[in-house]
C-alpha positions as CSV (number, residue, x, y, z in Angstrom):
1,X,-171.4,-16.3,-195.6
2,X,-172.8,-19.8,-195.9
3,X,-173.3,-22.5,-193.5
4,X,-170.5,-24.2,-195.8
5,X,-168.4,-21.8,-194.9
6,X,-168.7,-21.9,-191.2
7,X,-168.8,-25.8,-191.2
8,X,-165.1,-25.6,-192.4
9,X,-164.4,-24.7,-188.5
10,X,-163.5,-27.7,-186.5
11,X,-164.9,-28.0,-183.2
12,X,-162.6,-29.6,-180.8
13,X,-163.9,-31.5,-177.9
14,X,-163.4,-30.3,-174.6
15,X,-162.4,-32.4,-171.0
16,X,-166.2,-31.3,-169.9
17,X,-167.8,-33.5,-173.2
18,X,-168.3,-30.1,-174.8
19,X,-166.5,-28.7,-178.1
20,X,-165.5,-25.1,-178.5
21,X,-165.0,-23.9,-182.5
22,X,-160.9,-24.3,-183.2
23,X,-161.1,-20.8,-184.9
24,X,-162.3,-17.8,-183.1
25,X,-162.5,-13.8,-183.3
26,X,-160.6,-11.8,-180.4
27,X,-161.7,-8.2,-179.6
28,X,-158.7,-7.2,-177.2
29,X,-158.3,-3.2,-178.1
30,X,-161.4,-3.2,-179.8
31,X,-163.3,0.3,-178.7
32,X,-166.6,-0.2,-176.8
33,X,-167.9,2.2,-179.6
34,X,-167.2,-0.2,-182.3
35,X,-167.1,-3.4,-181.1
36,X,-170.9,-3.9,-182.2
37,X,-170.3,-3.4,-186.1
38,X,-166.6,-5.1,-185.5
39,X,-168.3,-8.5,-184.2
40,X,-171.2,-8.4,-186.3
41,X,-168.8,-8.4,-189.5
42,X,-167.0,-11.3,-187.9
43,X,-170.2,-13.0,-187.6
44,X,-171.0,-12.1,-191.3
45,X,-167.7,-13.8,-192.4
46,X,-168.2,-16.9,-190.5
47,X,-167.1,-16.7,-187.2
48,X,-168.9,-18.5,-184.5
49,X,-167.1,-18.0,-181.4
50,X,-166.1,-14.4,-179.5
51,X,-163.2,-14.0,-177.3
52,X,-163.6,-10.6,-174.9
53,X,-162.9,-9.8,-171.4
54,X,-164.4,-7.7,-169.1
55,X,-160.7,-6.1,-168.9
56,X,-161.3,-5.4,-172.5
57,X,-164.6,-2.7,-171.6
58,X,-166.6,-4.1,-175.1
59,X,-168.9,-6.8,-173.5
60,X,-171.6,-5.4,-173.9
61,X,-170.8,-4.4,-177.8
62,X,-170.4,-7.9,-177.9
63,X,-173.6,-9.4,-176.6
64,X,-175.0,-6.6,-178.9
65,X,-173.7,-8.3,-182.3
66,X,-175.2,-11.1,-181.0
67,X,-178.5,-10.2,-180.4
68,X,-178.5,-7.9,-183.6
69,X,-176.9,-10.6,-186.0
70,X,-180.0,-13.1,-186.3
71,X,-178.0,-15.9,-185.1
72,X,-179.5,-17.8,-182.0
73,X,-177.6,-17.7,-178.9
74,X,-176.5,-21.5,-179.0
75,X,-175.2,-20.6,-182.8
76,X,-172.4,-18.2,-180.8
77,X,-169.8,-19.4,-178.7
78,X,-168.9,-16.6,-176.3
79,X,-165.8,-16.6,-173.8
80,X,-164.9,-13.8,-171.3
81,X,-162.7,-13.4,-168.6
82,X,-162.7,-12.8,-164.8
83,X,-159.8,-9.8,-164.7
84,X,-156.8,-9.8,-161.6
85,X,-158.9,-7.1,-159.2
86,X,-161.7,-9.6,-159.1
87,X,-160.1,-12.8,-157.3
88,X,-161.4,-14.8,-154.6
89,X,-164.4,-16.5,-154.1
90,X,-167.3,-13.8,-153.8
91,X,-165.1,-10.9,-156.1
92,X,-165.2,-13.7,-158.8
93,X,-168.9,-14.3,-158.6
94,X,-169.9,-10.6,-158.8
95,X,-168.0,-10.2,-161.3
96,X,-169.0,-13.0,-163.2
97,X,-172.4,-12.0,-162.9
98,X,-171.6,-8.1,-163.9
99,X,-170.2,-9.6,-167.5
100,X,-173.7,-11.6,-167.9
101,X,-175.2,-8.2,-167.4
102,X,-173.0,-6.6,-169.4
103,X,-173.6,-9.2,-172.7
104,X,-177.1,-9.8,-171.9
105,X,-177.0,-13.3,-171.8
106,X,-177.9,-16.0,-169.4
107,X,-174.6,-18.4,-169.6
108,X,-171.5,-17.9,-171.4
109,X,-170.1,-20.7,-173.3
110,X,-166.3,-20.6,-171.4
111,X,-165.5,-18.4,-168.8
112,X,-161.4,-17.9,-167.6
113,X,-159.3,-16.5,-164.9
114,X,-157.7,-14.0,-167.1
115,X,-154.4,-13.6,-164.9
116,X,-152.9,-16.0,-162.2
117,X,-151.9,-12.9,-160.0
118,X,-149.6,-15.1,-158.0
119,X,-148.5,-12.4,-155.7
120,X,-152.1,-12.0,-154.2
121,X,-152.6,-16.2,-154.0
122,X,-156.3,-16.0,-154.7
123,X,-156.4,-18.1,-158.0
124,X,-157.2,-21.4,-156.1
125,X,-160.3,-19.9,-154.3
126,X,-161.6,-17.9,-157.4
127,X,-161.3,-21.4,-159.2
128,X,-163.3,-22.5,-156.5
129,X,-166.2,-19.9,-157.0
130,X,-165.4,-21.0,-161.1
131,X,-166.2,-25.0,-160.2
132,X,-169.4,-23.4,-158.1
133,X,-170.8,-20.7,-160.9
134,X,-170.5,-24.0,-163.2
135,X,-172.5,-26.1,-161.2
136,X,-175.3,-23.8,-160.9
137,X,-174.8,-23.1,-165.1
138,X,-173.8,-19.5,-164.6
139,X,-171.1,-21.0,-167.3
140,X,-171.1,-24.1,-169.2
141,X,-166.9,-24.4,-169.3
142,X,-164.4,-22.6,-167.2
143,X,-161.1,-22.5,-167.9
144,X,-158.1,-20.6,-167.1
145,X,-155.4,-17.6,-169.4
146,X,-151.8,-16.9,-169.0
147,X,-151.3,-19.9,-166.7
148,X,-148.1,-21.5,-165.8
149,X,-147.7,-25.3,-165.4
150,X,-147.2,-24.7,-161.3
151,X,-150.5,-22.9,-161.3
152,X,-152.4,-25.6,-163.2
153,X,-151.0,-28.0,-160.6
154,X,-152.5,-25.8,-158.0
155,X,-156.0,-25.4,-159.4
156,X,-156.0,-29.0,-159.8
157,X,-154.9,-29.9,-156.6
158,X,-157.1,-27.8,-154.3
159,X,-160.3,-28.5,-156.3
160,X,-160.3,-31.7,-158.4
161,X,-161.3,-29.5,-161.5
162,X,-159.1,-29.3,-164.8
163,X,-159.5,-26.8,-166.9
164,X,-161.0,-26.9,-170.2
165,X,-158.6,-24.7,-172.3
166,X,-155.5,-22.4,-170.6
167,X,-155.3,-19.2,-172.8
168,X,-151.5,-18.2,-173.5
169,X,-149.1,-16.4,-175.6
170,X,-148.1,-18.4,-178.2
171,X,-147.0,-17.4,-181.7
172,X,-143.9,-18.8,-183.7
173,X,-141.5,-16.8,-182.0
174,X,-142.9,-17.8,-178.5
175,X,-144.7,-21.8,-179.1
176,X,-144.3,-22.6,-175.3
177,X,-143.7,-26.3,-176.4
178,X,-143.1,-27.8,-172.9
179,X,-146.9,-26.1,-171.8
180,X,-148.1,-27.4,-174.6
181,X,-147.3,-30.7,-173.9
182,X,-148.0,-30.5,-170.0
183,X,-151.9,-29.3,-171.5
184,X,-152.2,-32.8,-173.8
185,X,-151.1,-34.9,-170.4
186,X,-153.8,-33.4,-168.0
187,X,-156.3,-33.1,-171.2
188,X,-156.4,-29.1,-171.4
189,X,-156.7,-27.2,-174.6
190,X,-154.6,-24.6,-175.6
191,X,-155.8,-21.4,-176.9
192,X,-153.4,-18.8,-178.6
193,X,-153.3,-15.2,-178.1
194,X,-151.6,-13.2,-180.1
195,X,-151.4,-15.9,-182.6
196,X,-149.7,-13.6,-185.4
197,X,-147.6,-11.8,-183.0
198,X,-149.1,-8.1,-183.1
199,X,-148.6,-8.8,-186.9
200,X,-145.3,-7.3,-186.1
201,X,-141.7,-8.9,-186.8
202,X,-143.5,-12.6,-187.3
203,X,-145.1,-11.8,-190.4
204,X,-142.0,-10.5,-191.5
205,X,-139.9,-13.7,-191.1
206,X,-138.3,-14.9,-194.5
207,X,-139.6,-18.3,-193.5
208,X,-142.9,-17.6,-193.0
209,X,-142.7,-15.3,-196.6
210,X,-141.3,-17.8,-198.3
211,X,-143.9,-20.6,-197.1
212,X,-146.9,-17.9,-197.8
213,X,-145.8,-17.3,-201.2
214,X,-145.6,-20.8,-202.3
215,X,-148.9,-21.2,-201.4
216,X,-150.8,-18.2,-202.6
217,X,-151.4,-16.9,-198.9
218,X,-150.6,-13.8,-196.8
219,X,-148.3,-14.8,-194.3
220,X,-150.9,-13.9,-191.2
221,X,-153.0,-16.9,-192.9
222,X,-149.7,-18.8,-193.0
223,X,-149.6,-18.5,-189.1
224,X,-152.9,-19.3,-188.1
225,X,-153.3,-22.2,-190.4
226,X,-149.8,-23.6,-188.2
227,X,-152.0,-22.7,-185.3
228,X,-154.8,-25.1,-186.4
229,X,-152.6,-27.7,-187.7
230,X,-150.8,-27.8,-184.4
231,X,-154.2,-28.7,-182.7
232,X,-154.4,-25.0,-181.0
233,X,-157.8,-22.8,-180.9
234,X,-156.6,-19.3,-182.5
235,X,-158.5,-16.1,-182.0
236,X,-157.0,-13.2,-184.4
237,X,-158.4,-9.9,-184.0
238,X,-158.9,-7.4,-186.7
239,X,-160.9,-4.2,-187.1
240,X,-160.8,-4.3,-191.3
241,X,-163.6,-6.5,-192.7
242,X,-161.1,-7.1,-195.3
243,X,-158.9,-8.5,-192.6
244,X,-161.2,-9.9,-190.9
245,X,-162.5,-12.2,-194.1
246,X,-158.8,-12.9,-195.5
247,X,-158.2,-14.6,-191.4
248,X,-160.7,-16.6,-191.9
249,X,-159.9,-17.8,-195.5
250,X,-157.6,-20.6,-193.8
251,X,-159.2,-24.1,-195.1
252,X,-158.0,-24.3,-199.0
253,X,-154.5,-24.8,-198.4
254,X,-152.2,-27.2,-196.2
255,X,-148.8,-26.8,-194.8
256,X,-146.7,-30.1,-195.4
257,X,-144.5,-31.8,-192.3
258,X,-141.0,-29.9,-193.5
259,X,-143.2,-26.5,-193.8
260,X,-144.3,-27.0,-190.2
261,X,-140.7,-28.0,-189.2
262,X,-139.6,-24.6,-190.5
263,X,-141.6,-22.5,-188.7
264,X,-140.8,-24.7,-185.5
265,X,-137.6,-23.6,-185.7
266,X,-138.1,-20.5,-185.4
267,X,-138.6,-20.8,-181.9
268,X,-137.0,-18.1,-180.3
269,X,-138.7,-18.2,-176.7
270,X,-139.2,-14.3,-176.4
271,X,-142.3,-13.1,-174.9
272,X,-144.2,-9.9,-176.4
273,X,-146.3,-9.9,-173.0
274,X,-146.2,-10.1,-169.6
275,X,-145.0,-12.9,-167.7
276,X,-147.4,-14.2,-165.7
277,X,-145.4,-14.8,-162.6
278,X,-145.1,-10.7,-162.2
279,X,-148.1,-9.5,-164.1
280,X,-150.6,-7.6,-161.3
281,X,-152.2,-4.4,-163.3
282,X,-152.1,-3.4,-166.4
């Protein structure tokens, strides 16, 4: 890993005058006992943004990897999330403190409400706790995940504070153009989870395959490059060293307008994950 490799990742400006690395590394479903090693490989490959969550049960491994990396804390951007069972002012604050303890950090760079859980109707109160935690310096930036437009409107109206990021399911078969447009209107950065749709049918799509062949790249690299050119933050996950490195190798090619348009035409409006209006428990 060289500094020039790391420096190729754009730093996107956030509305609170901070920045976020556009390409990150996700650890969803990475086993706790393997997390430190796998995140260490990602840091060696050049990633400087690690996305975890309390629900992933691997925050401790993320913290261990950062401490063992030889990098200073301010060189690595850490995102974690407050899960559904910890909504409400007091519960959210206690959940954040537990996450900081597991990470062995004094502050996280970005803290997200993992899901809105509208059937409990506590996400606005939870957001108030986030605003308070930010004012105390426990978190640098605050955002949300899996929020639809009405959920965003509710918390902004309740607090006057707009999330810097909304992390949502987003891939060529589920592009969420209307929600991305709302993000742009509100000054919210879009972050994509499941960016390559779990590595399934999307990567076998003939359109993606043709574009990949034209550039001498893999289908996954083409989809990740598409995200970057849309302006999304993207957090691919892999447990294999080759794929970890491959998913970072996105900066020596560019998709043309016609290719971007062909991928845009693949949108099916089909979720792979839960509908945020109805998801409560895993």
